[in-house]
All heavy atoms as TSV, in Angstrom:
chain	resi	resn	atom	element	x	y	z
A	1	MET	N	N	142.418	160.134	102.675
A	1	MET	CA	C	142.479	161.537	102.580
A	1	MET	C	C	143.393	162.081	103.601
A	1	MET	O	O	143.265	161.841	104.787
A	1	MET	CB	C	141.075	162.118	102.831
A	1	MET	CG	C	140.899	163.531	102.394
A	1	MET	SD	S	139.134	163.950	102.327
A	1	MET	CE	C	139.213	165.473	102.960
A	2	PRO	N	N	144.461	162.799	103.223
A	2	PRO	CA	C	145.446	163.304	104.199
A	2	PRO	C	C	145.004	164.406	105.047
A	2	PRO	O	O	144.152	165.203	104.611
A	2	PRO	CB	C	146.627	163.754	103.301
A	2	PRO	CG	C	146.012	164.066	101.966
A	2	PRO	CD	C	144.878	163.180	101.846
A	3	GLN	N	N	145.389	164.474	106.249
A	3	GLN	CA	C	145.020	165.492	107.148
A	3	GLN	C	C	146.039	166.555	107.126
A	3	GLN	O	O	147.210	166.389	106.849
A	3	GLN	CB	C	144.918	164.935	108.568
A	3	GLN	CG	C	143.791	163.947	108.730
A	3	GLN	CD	C	143.603	163.534	110.150
A	3	GLN	OE1	O	144.514	163.671	110.952
A	3	GLN	NE2	N	142.545	162.901	110.488
A	4	LEU	N	N	145.603	167.784	107.455
A	4	LEU	CA	C	146.478	168.982	107.498
A	4	LEU	C	C	147.276	168.947	108.768
A	4	LEU	O	O	146.756	168.804	109.890
A	4	LEU	CB	C	145.545	170.192	107.449
A	4	LEU	CG	C	146.383	171.585	107.331
A	4	LEU	CD1	C	147.204	171.628	106.076
A	4	LEU	CD2	C	145.404	172.733	107.370
A	5	ASP	N	N	148.581	169.091	108.596
A	5	ASP	CA	C	149.437	169.106	109.772
A	5	ASP	C	C	149.561	170.505	110.391
A	5	ASP	O	O	150.011	171.397	109.735
A	5	ASP	CB	C	150.892	168.669	109.349
A	5	ASP	CG	C	151.771	168.535	110.516
A	5	ASP	OD1	O	151.329	168.396	111.663
A	5	ASP	OD2	O	153.020	168.587	110.272
A	6	THR	N	N	148.953	170.711	111.581
A	6	THR	CA	C	148.884	171.989	112.191
A	6	THR	C	C	149.832	172.087	113.365
A	6	THR	O	O	149.722	172.999	114.200
A	6	THR	CB	C	147.469	172.266	112.698
A	6	THR	OG1	O	147.077	171.304	113.559
A	6	THR	CG2	C	146.562	172.377	111.453
A	7	SER	N	N	150.793	171.244	113.507
A	7	SER	CA	C	151.678	171.208	114.656
A	7	SER	C	C	152.626	172.398	114.667
A	7	SER	O	O	153.077	172.812	115.710
A	7	SER	CB	C	152.422	169.867	114.721
A	7	SER	OG	O	153.311	169.782	113.530
A	8	THR	N	N	152.912	172.954	113.529
A	8	THR	CA	C	153.959	174.066	113.417
A	8	THR	C	C	153.252	175.423	113.346
A	8	THR	O	O	153.910	176.384	113.373
A	8	THR	CB	C	154.843	173.938	112.264
A	8	THR	OG1	O	154.083	173.888	111.080
A	8	THR	CG2	C	155.618	172.597	112.338
A	9	TRP	N	N	151.935	175.422	113.382
A	9	TRP	CA	C	151.195	176.674	113.232
A	9	TRP	C	C	151.488	177.627	114.444
A	9	TRP	O	O	151.680	178.843	114.238
A	9	TRP	CB	C	149.731	176.468	113.121
A	9	TRP	CG	C	149.263	176.064	111.725
A	9	TRP	CD1	C	150.062	175.524	110.777
A	9	TRP	CD2	C	148.027	176.107	111.162
A	9	TRP	NE1	N	149.382	175.219	109.658
A	9	TRP	CE2	C	148.122	175.587	109.919
A	9	TRP	CE3	C	146.797	176.540	111.723
A	9	TRP	CZ2	C	146.961	175.514	109.058
A	9	TRP	CZ3	C	145.663	176.491	110.933
A	9	TRP	CH2	C	145.777	175.940	109.583
A	10	LEU	N	N	151.494	177.133	115.617
A	10	LEU	CA	C	151.745	177.988	116.776
A	10	LEU	C	C	153.099	178.597	116.733
A	10	LEU	O	O	153.273	179.792	117.046
A	10	LEU	CB	C	151.556	177.156	118.120
A	10	LEU	CG	C	151.736	177.908	119.373
A	10	LEU	CD1	C	150.678	178.976	119.559
A	10	LEU	CD2	C	151.809	176.958	120.550
A	11	THR	N	N	154.108	177.823	116.355
A	11	THR	CA	C	155.442	178.360	116.246
A	11	THR	C	C	155.518	179.467	115.202
A	11	THR	O	O	156.127	180.486	115.420
A	11	THR	CB	C	156.442	177.217	115.921
A	11	THR	OG1	O	156.222	176.121	116.779
A	11	THR	CG2	C	157.858	177.673	115.944
A	12	MET	N	N	154.874	179.203	114.108
A	12	MET	CA	C	154.941	180.223	113.020
A	12	MET	C	C	154.227	181.458	113.414
A	12	MET	O	O	154.656	182.552	113.109
A	12	MET	CB	C	154.293	179.638	111.724
A	12	MET	CG	C	155.136	178.525	111.080
A	12	MET	SD	S	156.759	179.066	110.565
A	12	MET	CE	C	156.324	180.209	109.348
A	13	ILE	N	N	153.099	181.391	114.029
A	13	ILE	CA	C	152.291	182.573	114.440
A	13	ILE	C	C	153.039	183.355	115.448
A	13	ILE	O	O	153.097	184.554	115.376
A	13	ILE	CB	C	150.874	182.166	114.870
A	13	ILE	CG1	C	150.078	181.655	113.682
A	13	ILE	CG2	C	150.170	183.287	115.576
A	13	ILE	CD1	C	148.742	180.980	114.097
A	14	LEU	N	N	153.581	182.705	116.429
A	14	LEU	CA	C	154.389	183.398	117.513
A	14	LEU	C	C	155.601	184.052	116.948
A	14	LEU	O	O	155.958	185.205	117.282
A	14	LEU	CB	C	154.723	182.425	118.597
A	14	LEU	CG	C	153.561	181.957	119.462
A	14	LEU	CD1	C	154.035	180.956	120.533
A	14	LEU	CD2	C	152.844	183.132	120.151
A	15	SER	N	N	156.292	183.371	116.028
A	15	SER	CA	C	157.494	183.966	115.489
A	15	SER	C	C	157.076	185.172	114.547
A	15	SER	O	O	157.844	186.135	114.492
A	15	SER	CB	C	158.286	182.965	114.655
A	15	SER	OG	O	157.554	182.529	113.574
A	16	MET	N	N	155.898	185.107	113.947
A	16	MET	CA	C	155.472	186.206	113.088
A	16	MET	C	C	155.150	187.385	113.972
A	16	MET	O	O	155.599	188.533	113.636
A	16	MET	CB	C	154.281	185.839	112.301
A	16	MET	CG	C	153.703	186.894	111.468
A	16	MET	SD	S	152.052	186.625	110.897
A	16	MET	CE	C	151.116	186.635	112.371
A	17	PHE	N	N	154.521	187.273	115.073
A	17	PHE	CA	C	154.167	188.347	115.959
A	17	PHE	C	C	155.458	188.903	116.581
A	17	PHE	O	O	155.570	190.140	116.685
A	17	PHE	CB	C	153.269	187.894	117.093
A	17	PHE	CG	C	151.847	187.798	116.666
A	17	PHE	CD1	C	151.049	186.695	116.881
A	17	PHE	CD2	C	151.232	188.925	116.042
A	17	PHE	CE1	C	149.751	186.642	116.490
A	17	PHE	CE2	C	149.926	188.875	115.660
A	17	PHE	CZ	C	149.121	187.703	115.900
A	18	LEU	N	N	156.373	188.070	116.932
A	18	LEU	CA	C	157.663	188.551	117.437
A	18	LEU	C	C	158.407	189.418	116.423
A	18	LEU	O	O	158.928	190.517	116.684
A	18	LEU	CB	C	158.515	187.448	117.962
A	18	LEU	CG	C	159.827	187.817	118.516
A	18	LEU	CD1	C	159.704	188.627	119.857
A	18	LEU	CD2	C	160.658	186.622	118.782
A	19	THR	N	N	158.460	188.988	115.198
A	19	THR	CA	C	159.106	189.705	114.160
A	19	THR	C	C	158.401	191.009	113.858
A	19	THR	O	O	159.141	192.061	113.677
A	19	THR	CB	C	159.103	188.811	112.862
A	19	THR	OG1	O	159.725	187.572	113.194
A	19	THR	CG2	C	159.941	189.468	111.804
A	20	LEU	N	N	157.084	191.020	113.803
A	20	LEU	CA	C	156.416	192.321	113.465
A	20	LEU	C	C	156.606	193.238	114.647
A	20	LEU	O	O	156.754	194.460	114.451
A	20	LEU	CB	C	154.911	191.980	113.401
A	20	LEU	CG	C	154.507	191.420	111.993
A	20	LEU	CD1	C	153.001	191.040	112.056
A	20	LEU	CD2	C	154.735	192.355	110.910
A	21	PHE	N	N	156.635	192.784	115.898
A	21	PHE	CA	C	156.852	193.660	117.025
A	21	PHE	C	C	158.238	194.254	116.922
A	21	PHE	O	O	158.402	195.530	117.145
A	21	PHE	CB	C	156.704	192.832	118.340
A	21	PHE	CG	C	156.985	193.663	119.529
A	21	PHE	CD1	C	156.087	194.609	120.049
A	21	PHE	CD2	C	158.207	193.513	120.227
A	21	PHE	CE1	C	156.321	195.351	121.141
A	21	PHE	CE2	C	158.439	194.269	121.363
A	21	PHE	CZ	C	157.546	195.152	121.781
A	22	ILE	N	N	159.258	193.507	116.588
A	22	ILE	CA	C	160.607	194.047	116.451
A	22	ILE	C	C	160.714	195.021	115.385
A	22	ILE	O	O	161.339	196.086	115.481
A	22	ILE	CB	C	161.571	192.881	116.288
A	22	ILE	CG1	C	161.689	192.056	117.553
A	22	ILE	CG2	C	162.961	193.373	115.904
A	22	ILE	CD1	C	162.482	190.759	117.445
A	23	ILE	N	N	160.079	194.752	114.239
A	23	ILE	CA	C	160.116	195.680	113.013
A	23	ILE	C	C	159.477	196.997	113.420
A	23	ILE	O	O	159.989	198.118	113.168
A	23	ILE	CB	C	159.489	195.053	111.875
A	23	ILE	CG1	C	160.386	193.947	111.315
A	23	ILE	CG2	C	159.156	196.062	110.717
A	23	ILE	CD1	C	159.713	193.114	110.230
A	24	PHE	N	N	158.267	196.974	114.065
A	24	PHE	CA	C	157.569	198.204	114.429
A	24	PHE	C	C	158.415	198.905	115.433
A	24	PHE	O	O	158.446	200.196	115.419
A	24	PHE	CB	C	156.159	197.917	114.897
A	24	PHE	CG	C	155.208	197.718	113.798
A	24	PHE	CD1	C	154.516	196.478	113.738
A	24	PHE	CD2	C	155.028	198.674	112.849
A	24	PHE	CE1	C	153.637	196.248	112.593
A	24	PHE	CE2	C	154.137	198.494	111.808
A	24	PHE	CZ	C	153.448	197.288	111.704
A	25	GLN	N	N	159.026	198.294	116.403
A	25	GLN	CA	C	159.768	198.989	117.382
A	25	GLN	C	C	160.987	199.678	116.776
A	25	GLN	O	O	161.351	200.779	117.082
A	25	GLN	CB	C	160.347	198.006	118.434
A	25	GLN	CG	C	159.235	197.454	119.364
A	25	GLN	CD	C	158.637	198.547	120.225
A	25	GLN	OE1	O	159.385	199.453	120.697
A	25	GLN	NE2	N	157.325	198.523	120.377
A	26	LEU	N	N	161.639	199.072	115.778
A	26	LEU	CA	C	162.716	199.713	115.107
A	26	LEU	C	C	162.261	200.907	114.294
A	26	LEU	O	O	162.959	201.891	114.152
A	26	LEU	CB	C	163.409	198.670	114.188
A	26	LEU	CG	C	164.248	197.574	114.928
A	26	LEU	CD1	C	164.770	196.566	113.908
A	26	LEU	CD2	C	165.407	198.252	115.633
A	27	LYS	N	N	161.080	200.787	113.625
A	27	LYS	CA	C	160.608	201.870	112.921
A	27	LYS	C	C	160.173	203.065	113.771
A	27	LYS	O	O	160.521	204.253	113.424
A	27	LYS	CB	C	159.404	201.467	112.080
A	27	LYS	CG	C	159.706	200.702	110.812
A	27	LYS	CD	C	158.388	200.365	110.064
A	27	LYS	CE	C	158.545	200.300	108.639
A	27	LYS	NZ	N	159.251	201.342	107.964
A	28	ILE	N	N	159.626	202.788	114.906
A	28	ILE	CA	C	159.149	203.878	115.840
A	28	ILE	C	C	160.420	204.531	116.489
A	28	ILE	O	O	160.381	205.675	116.744
A	28	ILE	CB	C	158.191	203.326	116.868
A	28	ILE	CG1	C	156.845	202.966	116.166
A	28	ILE	CG2	C	157.924	204.277	117.974
A	28	ILE	CD1	C	155.823	202.315	116.995
A	29	SER	N	N	161.375	203.770	116.766
A	29	SER	CA	C	162.551	204.297	117.412
A	29	SER	C	C	163.381	205.361	116.560
A	29	SER	O	O	164.132	206.096	117.059
A	29	SER	CB	C	163.473	203.177	117.876
A	29	SER	OG	O	164.090	202.587	116.721
A	30	LYS	N	N	163.129	205.310	115.203
A	30	LYS	CA	C	163.851	206.270	114.394
A	30	LYS	C	C	163.162	207.611	114.299
A	30	LYS	O	O	163.740	208.502	113.734
A	30	LYS	CB	C	163.935	205.614	113.007
A	30	LYS	CG	C	164.878	204.430	112.953
A	30	LYS	CD	C	165.031	203.883	111.517
A	30	LYS	CE	C	165.957	202.646	111.565
A	30	LYS	NZ	N	166.120	202.078	110.239
A	31	HIS	N	N	162.010	207.761	114.839
A	31	HIS	CA	C	161.260	209.018	114.810
A	31	HIS	C	C	161.731	209.902	115.938
A	31	HIS	O	O	162.037	209.485	117.032
A	31	HIS	CB	C	159.760	208.782	114.888
A	31	HIS	CG	C	159.153	208.235	113.706
A	31	HIS	ND1	N	158.940	208.944	112.498
A	31	HIS	CD2	C	158.770	206.973	113.378
A	31	HIS	CE1	C	158.426	208.178	111.603
A	31	HIS	NE2	N	158.274	206.997	112.137
A	32	ASN	N	N	161.841	211.195	115.622
A	32	ASN	CA	C	162.104	212.201	116.650
A	32	ASN	C	C	160.787	212.812	117.181
A	32	ASN	O	O	160.085	213.441	116.446
A	32	ASN	CB	C	163.033	213.312	116.076
A	32	ASN	CG	C	164.392	212.754	115.713
A	32	ASN	OD1	O	164.904	211.867	116.335
A	32	ASN	ND2	N	164.969	213.283	114.658
A	33	PHE	N	N	160.618	212.642	118.472
A	33	PHE	CA	C	159.430	213.250	119.113
A	33	PHE	C	C	159.859	214.375	119.923
A	33	PHE	O	O	160.842	214.343	120.720
A	33	PHE	CB	C	158.716	212.202	119.964
A	33	PHE	CG	C	158.156	211.041	119.159
A	33	PHE	CD1	C	158.732	209.802	119.132
A	33	PHE	CD2	C	157.000	211.231	118.412
A	33	PHE	CE1	C	158.200	208.779	118.377
A	33	PHE	CE2	C	156.448	210.242	117.678
A	33	PHE	CZ	C	157.025	208.980	117.628
A	34	TYR	N	N	159.164	215.537	119.760
A	34	TYR	CA	C	159.439	216.715	120.628
A	34	TYR	C	C	158.772	216.632	121.974
A	34	TYR	O	O	157.605	216.290	122.044
A	34	TYR	CB	C	159.018	217.917	119.877
A	34	TYR	CG	C	159.661	218.128	118.547
A	34	TYR	CD1	C	159.051	217.882	117.310
A	34	TYR	CD2	C	161.016	218.535	118.500
A	34	TYR	CE1	C	159.704	218.057	116.124
A	34	TYR	CE2	C	161.657	218.621	117.311
A	34	TYR	CZ	C	161.035	218.441	116.154
A	34	TYR	OH	O	161.691	218.578	114.925
A	35	TYR	N	N	159.535	216.855	122.976
A	35	TYR	CA	C	159.020	216.676	124.360
A	35	TYR	C	C	158.037	217.815	124.758
A	35	TYR	O	O	157.072	217.615	125.337
A	35	TYR	CB	C	160.150	216.540	125.346
A	35	TYR	CG	C	160.978	215.248	125.128
A	35	TYR	CD1	C	162.233	215.295	124.564
A	35	TYR	CD2	C	160.419	214.058	125.392
A	35	TYR	CE1	C	162.976	214.151	124.329
A	35	TYR	CE2	C	161.085	212.849	125.173
A	35	TYR	CZ	C	162.353	212.931	124.664
A	35	TYR	OH	O	163.010	211.765	124.427
A	36	SER	N	N	158.434	219.046	124.479
A	36	SER	CA	C	157.595	220.134	124.929
A	36	SER	C	C	157.353	221.025	123.696
A	36	SER	O	O	158.131	221.974	123.458
A	36	SER	CB	C	158.184	220.923	126.013
A	36	SER	OG	O	159.483	221.404	125.588
A	37	PRO	N	N	156.249	220.821	122.983
A	37	PRO	CA	C	155.987	221.678	121.871
A	37	PRO	C	C	155.583	223.093	122.302
A	37	PRO	O	O	154.763	223.204	123.234
A	37	PRO	CB	C	154.849	220.949	121.111
A	37	PRO	CG	C	154.225	220.169	122.192
A	37	PRO	CD	C	155.281	219.750	123.104
A	38	GLU	N	N	156.077	224.120	121.718
A	38	GLU	CA	C	155.729	225.483	122.117
A	38	GLU	C	C	155.224	226.193	120.844
A	38	GLU	O	O	155.670	225.962	119.737
A	38	GLU	CB	C	156.999	226.178	122.606
A	38	GLU	CG	C	157.536	225.610	123.878
A	38	GLU	CD	C	158.787	226.255	124.324
A	38	GLU	OE1	O	159.225	227.206	123.637
A	38	GLU	OE2	O	159.317	225.907	125.384
A	39	LEU	N	N	154.309	227.151	121.085
A	39	LEU	CA	C	153.748	227.887	120.029
A	39	LEU	C	C	154.746	228.940	119.551
A	39	LEU	O	O	155.394	229.596	120.374
A	39	LEU	CB	C	152.480	228.604	120.485
A	39	LEU	CG	C	151.269	227.636	120.783
A	39	LEU	CD1	C	150.130	228.439	121.296
A	39	LEU	CD2	C	150.883	226.920	119.530
A	40	THR	N	N	154.895	229.036	118.323
A	40	THR	CA	C	155.766	230.050	117.768
A	40	THR	C	C	154.906	231.031	117.052
A	40	THR	O	O	154.011	230.741	116.262
A	40	THR	CB	C	156.850	229.479	116.768
A	40	THR	OG1	O	156.074	228.795	115.726
A	40	THR	CG2	C	157.712	228.459	117.486
A	41	THR	N	N	155.211	232.281	117.228
A	41	THR	CA	C	154.451	233.419	116.590
A	41	THR	C	C	155.068	233.695	115.225
A	41	THR	O	O	156.290	233.920	115.131
A	41	THR	CB	C	154.402	234.616	117.430
A	41	THR	OG1	O	155.790	235.019	117.678
A	41	THR	CG2	C	153.736	234.414	118.771
A	42	THR	N	N	154.289	233.728	114.238
A	42	THR	CA	C	154.804	233.974	112.921
A	42	THR	C	C	154.443	235.477	112.636
A	42	THR	O	O	153.250	235.922	112.724
A	42	THR	CB	C	154.136	233.086	111.902
A	42	THR	OG1	O	152.726	233.201	111.907
A	42	THR	CG2	C	154.550	231.647	112.101
A	43	LYS	N	N	155.417	236.186	112.170
A	43	LYS	CA	C	155.161	237.581	111.856
A	43	LYS	C	C	155.027	237.757	110.370
A	43	LYS	O	O	155.871	237.333	109.595
A	43	LYS	CB	C	156.345	238.477	112.333
A	43	LYS	CG	C	156.493	238.483	113.793
A	43	LYS	CD	C	157.584	239.444	114.224
A	43	LYS	CE	C	157.676	239.554	115.734
A	43	LYS	NZ	N	158.734	240.448	116.123
A	44	THR	N	N	153.843	238.324	109.993
A	44	THR	CA	C	153.599	238.513	108.569
A	44	THR	C	C	154.195	239.880	108.129
A	44	THR	O	O	154.015	240.846	108.890
A	44	THR	CB	C	152.123	238.548	108.240
A	44	THR	OG1	O	151.451	239.393	109.011
A	44	THR	CG2	C	151.578	237.097	108.568
A	45	PRO	N	N	154.872	239.920	107.082
A	45	PRO	CA	C	155.415	241.239	106.654
A	45	PRO	C	C	154.292	242.204	106.245
A	45	PRO	O	O	153.374	241.815	105.562
A	45	PRO	CB	C	156.322	240.934	105.449
A	45	PRO	CG	C	155.745	239.561	104.955
A	45	PRO	CD	C	155.219	238.859	106.074
A	46	LYS	N	N	154.398	243.391	106.672
A	46	LYS	CA	C	153.412	244.426	106.313
A	46	LYS	C	C	153.623	244.983	104.907
A	46	LYS	O	O	154.776	245.404	104.554
A	46	LYS	CB	C	153.459	245.552	107.317
A	46	LYS	CG	C	152.354	246.543	107.097
A	46	LYS	CD	C	152.172	247.435	108.355
A	46	LYS	CE	C	151.197	248.497	108.066
A	46	LYS	NZ	N	149.846	248.064	107.731
A	47	GLN	N	N	152.524	244.863	104.102
A	47	GLN	CA	C	152.681	245.348	102.809
A	47	GLN	C	C	152.088	246.774	102.688
A	47	GLN	O	O	151.035	247.007	103.197
A	47	GLN	CB	C	151.895	244.393	101.843
A	47	GLN	CG	C	152.474	242.966	101.850
A	47	GLN	CD	C	151.615	242.040	100.975
A	47	GLN	OE1	O	150.573	242.460	100.486
A	47	GLN	NE2	N	152.139	240.815	100.768
A	48	ASN	N	N	152.751	247.593	101.978
A	48	ASN	CA	C	152.320	248.952	101.782
A	48	ASN	C	C	151.331	248.962	100.610
A	48	ASN	O	O	151.695	248.730	99.442
A	48	ASN	CB	C	153.480	249.904	101.545
A	48	ASN	CG	C	154.326	250.051	102.746
A	48	ASN	OD1	O	153.758	249.941	103.893
A	48	ASN	ND2	N	155.570	250.163	102.643
A	49	THR	N	N	150.114	249.288	100.897
A	49	THR	CA	C	149.134	249.423	99.817
A	49	THR	C	C	148.664	250.802	99.684
A	49	THR	O	O	148.637	251.551	100.694
A	49	THR	CB	C	147.920	248.467	100.122
A	49	THR	OG1	O	147.412	248.759	101.393
A	49	THR	CG2	C	148.400	247.002	100.038
A	50	PRO	N	N	148.240	251.262	98.539
A	50	PRO	CA	C	147.891	252.685	98.388
A	50	PRO	C	C	146.632	253.077	99.125
A	50	PRO	O	O	146.466	254.204	99.520
A	50	PRO	CB	C	147.637	252.848	96.831
A	50	PRO	CG	C	147.656	251.386	96.310
A	50	PRO	CD	C	148.247	250.540	97.253
A	51	TRP	N	N	145.629	252.121	99.358
A	51	TRP	CA	C	144.452	252.559	100.048
A	51	TRP	C	C	144.620	252.682	101.609
A	51	TRP	O	O	143.824	253.133	102.212
A	51	TRP	CB	C	143.308	251.568	99.721
A	51	TRP	CG	C	143.618	250.175	99.967
A	51	TRP	CD1	C	143.467	249.556	101.171
A	51	TRP	CD2	C	144.127	249.197	99.065
A	51	TRP	NE1	N	143.820	248.206	101.083
A	51	TRP	CE2	C	144.264	248.012	99.854
A	51	TRP	CE3	C	144.447	249.208	97.720
A	51	TRP	CZ2	C	144.657	246.841	99.167
A	51	TRP	CZ3	C	144.837	248.061	97.148
A	51	TRP	CH2	C	145.014	246.916	97.848
A	52	GLU	N	N	145.798	252.216	102.120
A	52	GLU	CA	C	145.964	252.401	103.538
A	52	GLU	C	C	146.426	253.864	103.829
A	52	GLU	O	O	146.352	254.243	104.946
A	52	GLU	CB	C	147.027	251.398	104.002
A	52	GLU	CG	C	146.486	249.971	104.132
A	52	GLU	CD	C	147.618	248.988	104.627
A	52	GLU	OE1	O	148.710	249.456	104.801
A	52	GLU	OE2	O	147.198	247.890	104.808
A	53	MET	N	N	146.947	254.539	102.891
A	53	MET	CA	C	147.452	255.828	103.127
A	53	MET	C	C	146.407	256.944	103.131
A	53	MET	O	O	146.498	257.878	103.789
A	53	MET	CB	C	148.506	256.244	102.050
A	53	MET	CG	C	149.710	255.276	101.994
A	53	MET	SD	S	150.573	255.232	103.546
A	53	MET	CE	C	151.380	256.771	103.537
A	54	THR	N	N	145.331	256.672	102.357
A	54	THR	CA	C	144.234	257.713	102.272
A	54	THR	C	C	142.937	257.190	102.792
A	54	THR	O	O	142.746	255.962	102.801
A	54	THR	CB	C	144.062	258.209	100.768
A	54	THR	OG1	O	143.733	257.027	100.032
A	54	THR	CG2	C	145.294	258.744	100.267
A	55	TRP	N	N	142.090	258.105	103.258
A	55	TRP	CA	C	140.823	257.667	103.752
A	55	TRP	C	C	139.777	257.573	102.618
A	55	TRP	O	O	139.667	258.438	101.791
A	55	TRP	CB	C	140.303	258.660	104.832
A	55	TRP	CG	C	139.013	258.270	105.376
A	55	TRP	CD1	C	138.782	257.422	106.453
A	55	TRP	CD2	C	137.706	258.803	105.076
A	55	TRP	NE1	N	137.454	257.361	106.730
A	55	TRP	CE2	C	136.793	258.171	105.876
A	55	TRP	CE3	C	137.309	259.711	104.112
A	55	TRP	CZ2	C	135.439	258.450	105.807
A	55	TRP	CZ3	C	135.961	259.979	104.002
A	55	TRP	CH2	C	134.948	259.430	104.910
A	56	THR	N	N	139.139	256.433	102.535
A	56	THR	CA	C	138.106	256.234	101.443
A	56	THR	C	C	136.804	255.879	102.119
A	56	THR	O	O	136.749	255.312	103.163
A	56	THR	CB	C	138.543	255.148	100.470
A	56	THR	OG1	O	138.772	253.974	101.193
A	56	THR	CG2	C	139.792	255.554	99.733
A	57	LYS	N	N	135.748	256.259	101.463
A	57	LYS	CA	C	134.425	255.886	101.953
A	57	LYS	C	C	133.683	255.269	100.802
A	57	LYS	O	O	133.665	255.787	99.707
A	57	LYS	CB	C	133.669	257.053	102.455
A	57	LYS	CG	C	132.312	256.776	103.096
A	57	LYS	CD	C	131.772	257.990	103.703
A	57	LYS	CE	C	130.442	257.589	104.419
A	57	LYS	NZ	N	129.834	258.778	105.033
A	58	ILE	N	N	132.987	254.160	101.069
A	58	ILE	CA	C	132.190	253.463	100.058
A	58	ILE	C	C	130.780	253.708	100.254
A	58	ILE	O	O	130.232	253.498	101.446
A	58	ILE	CB	C	132.505	251.954	100.053
A	58	ILE	CG1	C	133.951	251.682	99.793
A	58	ILE	CG2	C	131.652	251.216	99.036
A	58	ILE	CD1	C	134.427	250.278	99.907
A	59	TYR	N	N	130.046	254.236	99.326
A	59	TYR	CA	C	128.654	254.519	99.457
A	59	TYR	C	C	127.818	253.307	98.920
A	59	TYR	O	O	128.010	252.979	97.723
A	59	TYR	CB	C	128.231	255.770	98.739
A	59	TYR	CG	C	128.745	257.031	99.390
A	59	TYR	CD1	C	129.904	257.626	98.954
A	59	TYR	CD2	C	128.064	257.585	100.484
A	59	TYR	CE1	C	130.404	258.780	99.577
A	59	TYR	CE2	C	128.537	258.717	101.120
A	59	TYR	CZ	C	129.699	259.268	100.647
A	59	TYR	OH	O	130.233	260.380	101.244
A	60	LEU	N	N	127.047	252.768	99.763
A	60	LEU	CA	C	126.209	251.676	99.314
A	60	LEU	C	C	124.846	252.265	98.807
A	60	LEU	O	O	124.455	253.307	99.359
A	60	LEU	CB	C	125.953	250.654	100.401
A	60	LEU	CG	C	127.214	249.897	100.872
A	60	LEU	CD1	C	126.862	249.056	102.091
A	60	LEU	CD2	C	127.738	249.073	99.769
A	61	PRO	N	N	124.247	251.683	97.823
A	61	PRO	CA	C	122.953	252.190	97.365
A	61	PRO	C	C	121.841	252.272	98.507
A	61	PRO	O	O	121.044	253.173	98.495
A	61	PRO	CB	C	122.512	251.259	96.266
A	61	PRO	CG	C	123.716	250.539	95.886
A	61	PRO	CD	C	124.577	250.494	97.066
A	62	LEU	N	N	121.884	251.381	99.468
A	62	LEU	CA	C	120.864	251.430	100.499
A	62	LEU	C	C	121.151	252.383	101.563
A	62	LEU	O	O	120.308	252.735	102.325
A	62	LEU	CB	C	120.834	249.997	101.123
A	62	LEU	CG	C	120.296	248.859	100.222
A	62	LEU	CD1	C	120.373	247.539	100.933
A	62	LEU	CD2	C	118.940	249.159	99.755
A	63	SER	N	N	122.416	252.920	101.636
A	63	SER	CA	C	122.707	253.903	102.717
A	63	SER	C	C	122.522	255.319	102.187
A	63	SER	O	O	122.782	256.253	103.002
A	63	SER	CB	C	124.128	253.663	103.082
A	63	SER	OG	O	125.087	253.972	102.016
A	64	LEU	N	N	122.111	255.521	101.003
A	64	LEU	CA	C	121.945	256.920	100.474
A	64	LEU	C	C	120.578	257.470	101.102
A	64	LEU	O	O	119.638	256.750	101.270
A	64	LEU	CB	C	121.846	256.929	98.970
A	64	LEU	CG	C	123.156	256.607	98.202
A	64	LEU	CD1	C	122.913	256.503	96.759
A	64	LEU	CD2	C	124.211	257.641	98.558
A	65	PRO	N	N	120.517	258.744	101.279
A	65	PRO	CA	C	119.271	259.312	101.801
A	65	PRO	C	C	118.155	259.265	100.762
A	65	PRO	O	O	118.457	259.301	99.541
A	65	PRO	CB	C	119.627	260.800	102.140
A	65	PRO	CG	C	120.930	260.977	101.489
A	65	PRO	CD	C	121.634	259.670	101.228
A	66	LEU	N	N	116.994	259.227	101.168
A	66	LEU	CA	C	115.826	259.119	100.212
A	66	LEU	C	C	115.462	260.434	99.579
A	66	LEU	O	O	115.550	261.464	100.038
A	66	LEU	CB	C	114.603	258.508	100.993
A	66	LEU	CG	C	114.790	257.080	101.412
A	66	LEU	CD1	C	113.599	256.575	102.160
A	66	LEU	CD2	C	114.970	256.219	100.137
């Protein structure tokens, strides 16, 4: 019964880790990271609606006098 030759396993595993490390370093180096993120205020445009011009009052059934 032949035995499994494991003499090259260490070389293969180390070369795999080295290759993966290089690939991930190359992928990460292509990203642009912002050094100091700052909050930007977004201004929403004001919409003119008809109910903002006049005063309205809503009567609820529970707020009516008895």
